[in-house]
N, C-alpha and C positions, 0 to 999 in steps of 0.2 A: 445422486448419491452414489459411492462404493460400498457395498457388503462382503468386503471377505468374512465372510459367518464365521463365529470363532469355534465352534463346535465342526462346520463344516471342512476348516484345517486341521482338524486329527492328522492324518496324514504326514505331519509335519512338527518337529518340538519348534527348537533355538524361538524365531518372531514368536508366534501365537503360541509356544510355552503349553504346545498341547496332545503332546505326545503322549497320553498319559497309562501309561502301565510296567507298575514295577511287580517283584518277588513279595507276595504279602501273603501272612497268612490268613484264614478269615476275619482274623478281628483286626487285621490292617496294620501287626507288628511287624516290621521289616524283615525279612529270614536272615542267616547269613548266607555267605556264597558257596559252604558247602550245599547246605537246605536247599538255596536255590537251585544250584548245579542237578540236581535229585529229580529236580521240574521240570526243566530247561533242556532236557535231554529233547525232544522231540517240540518242533510247531505244529499248531492243530492244522487242519485241512479245510480250508471254507467250505461250504457246500452253498448252492442257491446261485442266484443271477450275478451277486456281487463278489461272488468269490476270485473272478478273476476280470482280468482290463475285457470289455467290449469289440467286439469285432467291427462294429463298425469303423468308418475311416476317423480317422485323430481319436480315437478310441473314445468316441460319442455315446451317451447313453441311449440306448436301444428304449424305449418309452413301451413297447409294442412287448418288449417281454420283460416288464416291472409290475408287480404285482402289491396294493398295498399289504398281503400279506408275508411280503420277503423282508419290511423293513426290521420288526421287530429282529428275527431272527439273524438279520445281517447285521446289524450291530451290535449284538451278542454274540456272537462268533469272531466278527472285527476287534471288538475289546479282547477276547479270550486269544487271540493269536497274537495280540499287538500283547498282551499280559506276556506270552509265553518268550515274543521276539527281548524284550526289555529283560527279561529275566535271563537269558543266554547274555544278554550284554553285562550284566553285574555278575555273572558267574564266571567272565571269558578269566582263565589261571592267568594269561600275559597280561602284561604290564599297561596301561592304560595309556590308549597313542591317540592320534586325530579318528582314521580309520576305524580301530575296531569302538570306539566310543561315539565321537560325535556324527561320523559318517551313517555309523550302524542306527543311530537315531533318527536321522534324517530319512534311512530307508526305511524303517518298520513302518505300520498301521495304513498300509495300502488299502488291505478290504474296507477297514475305518473308515480313513479318505473315499472313498467310490460312494459309499452308503449315504455318509452325512451330507456327501454335496448334491447329491440329489434327492435324498431328502427335503433339506432344508431349502433348495429352489424350490420345491412344490408349495410347502407349507407358507411359504412368501408369495408365492405368485400362483397357485392354484387348490389352495386346502379346502378339506372338508372335516368333516367333525372326526374321524376313523383315524386321519391323519395328526387332527389336533391331538386324541386322547393317544396316541403312541408319542408324540412330543413333550404329554405331560409326564407321562410312565418314563422316556429314556433321558429325560433331559438331566432329572439326580444323578441316575446312573454313571451317564458321559463326563458331568462335575468330578463324581467320588475318580473315577479311571482316572479323568484328568491329573488329578490330585496325586496318585499312586504315583506318579513318575518324579511329577515336579517337586513332592514333596519326599523323596525319597532320599534316604540320607548315604545308605549305599551308592546309587549312582549316581549322586551329588560328588562324591568323593572321586568318582572317576572321572567326569568333567570335569572338576576342579585340580585333579592334577596335571588334566591335557592343559586347562588354562594356565595352571602356574606356569607350566615349561614351552609356552606358547612362544617367550623370543628366542628360542631354538630350535623351533620346528621347521621352518624355512616355508611356509605358509604362503599360499597366493592372496591377494586382498579379501578376494569374496569368502575363503577357507578361514581367514583370519576372520570376517566377519561374523561368519556363522560360529568359529567358536566362542566369541566375545556374547555374541547376541542369547545362544544356547544358555550360556553362562550367567549374563545378568537374568535372564527369564527364569531361570529358577530361583537366583536370588530374590527376585522381585513374587517368587510364586511362595517363596516362605522356607527356601532349603538352610538358610542362616536362624533360622529359629530355633529352639527348643522343643524338643519333642511334642509339651504339652500345648506349645503356643502354635506348633503344624496340629495338632488334632484340633485346637479350634478355628484356626482358618478352615481345614476339612468342614468343618461342621458350617462355617458360616457361608462356604462356598456350596455346598448342598442346597441349602436354605434360599440363597439367592438366586440358583439359576430354580428353584419351585415358583418362587414368586417373581423372578420378571416373567417367565414364560407364562404364570399364569396371569400378568399384568398385561400384554401383548395380547394373548386370547380377548378378553374380559374384556381388553378397548375396541379390539376389531368388531367383537358381538355387538361393543354399545357405538359401532360409529354405522354398521349395518342393517340396526334392528331398528334405530328411530331415525328415520325420514322425518322432513316437514309435512305434514298430510294436511291440505287444504280443501275447501270442500266445494267452490266454484274454479273454473279457468280465467274467470274477470279477475282472483285475486294472483294471476299469474301473467298479467299484462304484463308486456316490454318482451316475454320469453316468443322463440320463433314457432312455429308449427309443429316442427318436428320435438322441440325441447318440450311443448307443452303435453303431446300426444304420448313422448316417451314419462312424463310426469304421469298420465292415464293410466299408462298400460304400467311404473312402477307399482301406484296404487292398487292397482287391482292384485300386480303378483303378491304384495304384503298383505291381502287381505280387507281390501276397503275400495270393491268395488266401483265406480262413480267419482272415485276424488279424484284428488290428484294428488302427488310424492315427487319430493325433492331429495335426493341424496347426500345423503352429507360426504363430504370431503376430509382428506386428514388434518387441514390448516384450521386456524381460528377461522382466516375469511374464506369465503365459499366460491366458487367460481361464478353463479349467476346473479350473485347481489347486485352487479352494478348494473343488470338488465332490468331487475324487478321495478318494475315503475311503481306498484305500493308498498308504502313506507312501511304499513304495519306488516307484511309478508318479508317484508326483510329484516325487519326487528326479528321476524319471528325465528327464522333461518338463521340469524348473526346468533340468536340468544340459544339455540339448539343446539349450534355448535361449539357456543362458548361455555355452555354451560354440562356435556355430555360427561358421563362419568367420574362427576362430583356429586352424586347423593339424590338430584334429582329424582331418577329411577334407582330405589338400594340396589336393585341386580347387579348394575353394572356401575358403582364407585368403585373406583380405584385405588383412594385416597387413603386407606389403613394398610396399603397393600405398596404405593410410594413412600410413603414412612418410616412401612418398616425395612424394605430396600436401603434409602438412606441413613437407616440408624446402623444395619448391617455392613455397609461399606465404611460408613464410621469408626466402627470395632475393628476392623479389619487392619483400616490404615493406624490406630494407634498400637496395636500388634506391631508394627512395624517401625515402629517410632514417630511416623510421618502425624503432622498435626491434622490431617482432615483428609476427603478422599480426595481429593484436585490431587492433593501434592504428592500422593503415592502414585495417582494414575498418570500424571503427565510425565513422569520418567522418563520416558522417551522420546517423546514431541519433539519436534521443530524448536519448538517457544519453551520447554525443557521445565519451565515453574507457574505457577498459576499467577504471580505477581507479572511478571512479563504479557502472561496472555491480558492479563485486568487493566494493566497500564497502555497495553496499545486499544483495549475497547472505548475505554476509559477518557482517553485524546480527543475519541468522535464526537463525547456525549453531547457536550455544551450547544457546539455548531448544530448538533442535530435535531436538540429540542427546540433552538429555537427557529427551526427549520419548520420541527410538528407543527407549533404555533403559531407561525408565520401561513403556512398551506391551510390549517385548519378556519384560518380568519377569511384567507379568499373563496376558502367552500361554505363558509357560512354565507358570505356575499353572494355567492351563485347559487343560494337554498332562497334567501330572501330577492334575490333576484326572479325566479321563479313561483314568487308570492307565498312562499314558505316563514314562517313563525317559529322556526327553534334551531339553535345550533346541530352543528354540525353530529352527530354519534358515528360508531366503527361502522355500524349498518349503513350510513349513509355516504361515508367516505370515497369509495370507491366510484359510486356512482357522478357524484359531484367531480371526481377529480376526472374522471373520464372526460364528464361533460365538458371541463376547461379546456383539457388537452386537445379536445376536438376542434374547443374553439380558439384558443391559442396556437397549436399547431396544425389546427386544419385536420385531423386525424380522426379517423372511422376507422373503430379499431374491427367491424363488422364486414367494412370491406378490405379491410387486410389479411383478413381468414381468407377471401378468396382465392389472394396470391400464394397459398402455400397448402398443397393438396400433400396427403400423407407420404403415399410411395415415391413422388417427385420428392420432397424433401430430404427422404435416406438415399434413395435411390440418384438422384442428379444434383445434389444440395452436400448433403454429408459424404459420400464415396465419393463425389467428384473433388470434393476438397481432399479425400484424404490420396487421390490419385495425384492432385497438381502436387501437393507439398511431399509425398511419402512416395509416390512411383504405384500404388496397390491397385488391386485391379478386385471385381469382385462379380458371382457367378452364384445365381436364385439356384436353389439344389429343393426339388419335391420328394426325392427319395430319403430323405434323415426324419424318422419320425420325429416328431416333438410333445410336449407334457398336453398341448392345446391346440386344438385345429386353428387358431390364430396368431401362432407363433411362424414368422418366419425366418429362412436358416439361407446361409451363405457361404461357399467359399471364399477365403480371401488369402487373394494372391499378393506374394511380396514383388518387391520393384523386379528381380530379376526372372520373374516367371514364376519360382516356386513358391509351393504350398506353402501357406505363415498360419494358418488356423481355419476355424470354423466359426460362425457370429448367428446365434440364436436372435432374433427382434421381437420381443412380446409387446406391443404399444396399446392395446384396450384394456379398458376398466373392466373388472368384475366384481363380483360379492367377492368370491375366493381369492381375492389377491388383494393383500395391506395396500396402503397409500403408498406415495412417491414415486420416486423412481430411482433404480439403483443397478448397476451392475456385478456380476461375480461369473468365477467360474465351474463350468463342469469337470474341465479337466485343464490344469497349469504347466505352464511350461516349464520344462526341468532337462536339462544336459544330461545330467543321470539317469535316467528313463528315456531318455529320446521321446519326448512328450513334445507335441506343439500345444499351443492353448485351444483350449472349446467356451467360448466367453459368451455370453448372454446379457444384453440388455432390456432393463422390463421398465413400462412405462404405464400411465395412467389417464390415458386420451378418453374421454367419451366417442364411443360409436358410433357412426351416421346409421339414419336408418337404411333399410335394403333397399338399393336404389339409386340413392342422393353420393354424391361427389363427397368422399372423405375430407375434410377440411381440415385445421388444427389451426390454434392462436400461434400468435408469434409467440409466445410465453412456453408452447408447446413446442415450436422449432428449437428456440436456444434450447430446452432439457432433452430434445433428440441430438444437439450436436454435444453438448456437453456428456452426455451418457458414453457419446461414440468416444468422446477423450479418455475417458476411464477404458474402455476397448482398447485404445490405442498403445495405452498404458500397459495394459495385457500382452496384447500384440505381440509388440514390440519386446518384450522380457527376454535375457540375454543373459539368463543364470543356470548356474552349474545348479543351482540349491533349489528345491522347491518352496524354499520356507524365504526367501530373500526374493522370491521372483515374481515382476511386475508392480503389481498393484498392493506387496508386502511392503510398505513405507508406515512410515507414521501415521497417525488419523490428522496430524495438521498442514500433512502434506501433500497425500493423496486427491485432495480435492482439485488440487490447482494445477497438472496436466490436463483434466477436464474443464475449466473453466477457462482454459487460455482457450480451447478448442470453439467455444462461443464466437468467438472475435470473427469465426470464420462464418456466420452466419448470413450478417451484412459486409460481409467483403465483395465489392461491386461484380466481380469475375464468378464468383459462385452462385449470389443472387442474380445473373440474368442468365445462369444455366437450369435453376429449379424454380424460381419463382415467377411463375407463371397461371394466369389469369384459369380457372377450371372450365369457364365458359370459352372466352375468346382466343386464349394461349399466346394473349400479350405480358410482357415482360414486364413485371413489378417496375413502374418509374421510379425513377433515383431518387426524384424531389419528394416522392410516397417514402422511400426508403431515409432524406435525410429529416423527414420531419417524426419517422419512429425513434431516431437516434437522440433527436433536439428533445424528445418529449419523455426520454429516458431519462434525464436529470430531472422530471418534477416528479412530483408524490416522492418524493426520499423520504418526506417525514414519517411515511408509512411505510414503503417498500423496504426501506434501511432498518427501518427503526424498529418494525417488526421484528427482524433476526437478533440484532441488536439486544432487545429486551429479552428476547428465548434464549442466546448465549450467555448474558448475564443472571439469568433464574436459571440458568444451569450451574454456575458458577458457585451460588448461592447454596444451590443444595448441594454440593460437592465441598463446599468449604464448612460445613456445620461438624464441630468435634463432638465424642459422643453421647457428652453430657448434652450439648445442644440438639441433638438428634434423639432421643432420648425421651426428650418431653414432648416433642413433635408426635403424640400420642392416641390422638384424636380426628376426625376429620375437619374439627373448626380450628384444630391447633395448623392442621396443615394447610385451610383458608389461610388464617392468620398471616402464618409465616408467609405464605407468598404475596399476598396483599402487601406485609412490610417490605418484603426485599426487593416488589415491582418499585414499590414510592420511593426506596431508598437509591434508586437507579439516576433520579432526574430525567427521566423521561416523561412523558404527555400520557402514561399508565391506561389513564380512562378512556383517551383516545387511539391512541393507538395501542393497542395490547401484544400480547406478545404473540410470536406466528406461530408458536403451542402452548400451551397452558399445563400445569403439572400433571394432572389427570389424564391430560392425552400426548403425553411428552413422549412418544413412543424411542424417539430416538439416543434416550438415556433412561430410559424407564425398563425398556423391554432385553429381552433375551436372542442374542447377544446385544448392550447395552454399549456400543462403540464410541459414539459419541460422550457420553456419562464425563466431566467434564473436559469435553472437546466440543462443543458444539460450536464454539467460539471459533473452530476451522474452517469454517463456511469464510468465516472474516476476514482470518490470515490468510485464507490460499486463496482469498481474492485480493486481498495484496500483493502477493507475489505474481496473478494474471495481471492483473493493470500492469504492473511494473516489466513483463516481459510482454506484452501486448506494445508497449513501447517500441523496447527492443523490434521488434517482427515490424514495427511501421518503422524504423531509423533504418532498418536494415536491406529494407525493399516489400515486404510484405510476403503474398503465397508465393516462395520461390520455392524449388527440390532443396538449392544450396539450403537455404534454412530450416527446412523442414527435417534434412538429415543433420542438420545440426542441433535441432534441437531433443532429434531421434539420439543419438550419441552419446547426449549431453545429459538430459533429463528424461528422456522414453527409455530407453534401454540400460539404465541401472537399476531398475529395484531399489529395494533397501540394501546396496551393500556399500555405503559412502553416507557421509557426515551433508545434512541438505543443503549447507550453507555454502558448502564447498560446490555442492551438484549447481547450488544457482548462479555461485559465479563463476562456474565452469561456461554457464548460457551464457549469462549476462555479460560476463566481465567485470562484475561487481556486485557489491551485497544490495539486498532490495530495500528499494523504497516505500513508503507510503503514501508521499506526494500524487504520484498518478490514479489510484483508488480513489483519492477523497476529492480527485477533478473529476474521475467517473461519474462518481458519486453527487458531484455539486454540489462540494460542500467544503474546500477549499477555498481560501481566500477570505475567510467571511472573518466579519472583526469579532465576531466570542467565540472564534476560533481558539482554542488552549497552544499555547507554548510552540508551534510549529515553527517559529521563528528560529526560537532557541536550538529544537532538534535538526532543524531542517527537513523537516520529513522522515528521516530518516529513525527505523526502528531503536528503542530503549536498549541497552548494552545487553546482551543475555548471558546465561550462566552456562558453562564448559565444564565439562568435566573433566 
């Protein structure tokens, strides 16, 4: 997944609506232009590391010169400078123009953007108690700072004056988009509300900032502080010697010498469940994951936090005249409305539920064949699904891993793909300081030999890192500033013991290709304005380019270049690859079902009215609402629970909650992805011509145009859901809903 962290984007306005500084009195009342002018005669000068651009190549942050003591002063100075910059815009005696208002906003907040990008990169990937405390302190201040610009009526009057005259300004396509997005984001923030309503929005935003930060931190603590502890190695039968040693080391680290510990991952299912032979251990591990942060340990209970977050969001949506948070939040999405997203997902539910029941019956038969007298449960599912896959497709997951060494996957696989498609080259660097010793850096060269940007790769799991995988920028591409992208990919791959080969699962191979797809989206940015650059796109579009790049992980030419046995050097046999791809359609009941359930659960929380949300005011009510919501989906949720339960659904309840009312995006963009893969296959596959076409029509466009138009420019047609259903093994089933009537096409979309 991508994390264009909302606060880390504070150096821009429009698309992120976060350039938040305006001329206000201490009480928050907007000043008149003359009063603002008297305080806007000079821009304060910043001090410390973040006061100026880095002197390193590409303006990359110099972590040897940054200390934890730098952040709070830099944030406060950055906000003060930003306030003065925006005060000058408001006080400008000249009539509002695109340059003196919209571009001036785009240019403001540089110091604030520098510190925020570095700070939030570290709180995600290498945090500590001090950074968490700073996050808690600064988040509400940043929220108030953001509101002070987006809710300032005098600033909005200038923006609106430019917007109202847009037809006569002769703006370029990108300039027009920046103007439109700036105006829409300020309206979305509350610029058209009454003064009293704006004050309510500010109060809600401040409380949400505090609560979502607390949710994220409490969840990370709950995940890290509650590993499964077992007494004997026999309870871990099935794990490798290296895994058992790692469990012993972790137990000692956690204060349980002589015992064994398994750390929790961020998702409901846990990676070691399929390998564990002891059913009691499997059940204990699964339930520890499933019940984290739900009150079993009151110190880590997130239920009242998330209930309050949901209630505040519903209240905020009502202030804007929207029925619910989903309707408010989805205004800038490709799908536009909750109804479009829900219809898209719900058309898959009947076939998916049938697949879950059918696969569960197969798994229970496999258990009986092994001598078990119980029906399959979630903690059994992947163990027996993998057994059936191994038998049906003759596929040994451990044997598959032996062909995937991490460094080869990245350099001989991902980089090779990027060279063949786009002409890129990469050079490993050791002279660029990083925030952790495990981070690798590379200069990226474009097809003409020019430097394109700088890439950081942070692959390994550690307690200081939140779960999952993501991409973001230390520096954004912008022709206005002449900056090139500095991009990082973060993953959570278990690190091999010293001296052992660093092998990765095929799932992690896909993730590496996926996250680098996000990176390419950033590297190929070709925008004047940072606000519209690279991955600054709609939430339900941004995952699409990354998902497309997963297809090259199993493309024969790419595979033959990187998939080498770590001992023999033998290239992975194509028959094994064919087995991997054939097996990928099995177990969709769980693989696909847990994502659909999570996406629909997200929409249930986002569809609450203020009255409904207010009634969910106890931990028991949170549990009851989640249960009702899941039961209403029509899926086998006791067998296939959502990928994230509410209590650990960081995507939607954290700060920033970029996927709130948007977790469906992974499914929506998979539809775009699978249809695009079909286009690539039909047009010759891995060729420079195809890569250049995709770069030109999609990867270089950022957020500068309509997303349906962008897709049509690439594929020559509108997207179709049928390739996705085929890839998931769900197409053509007798219980599939009305695909014949729709011919696999999307429901009609709302158009502004």
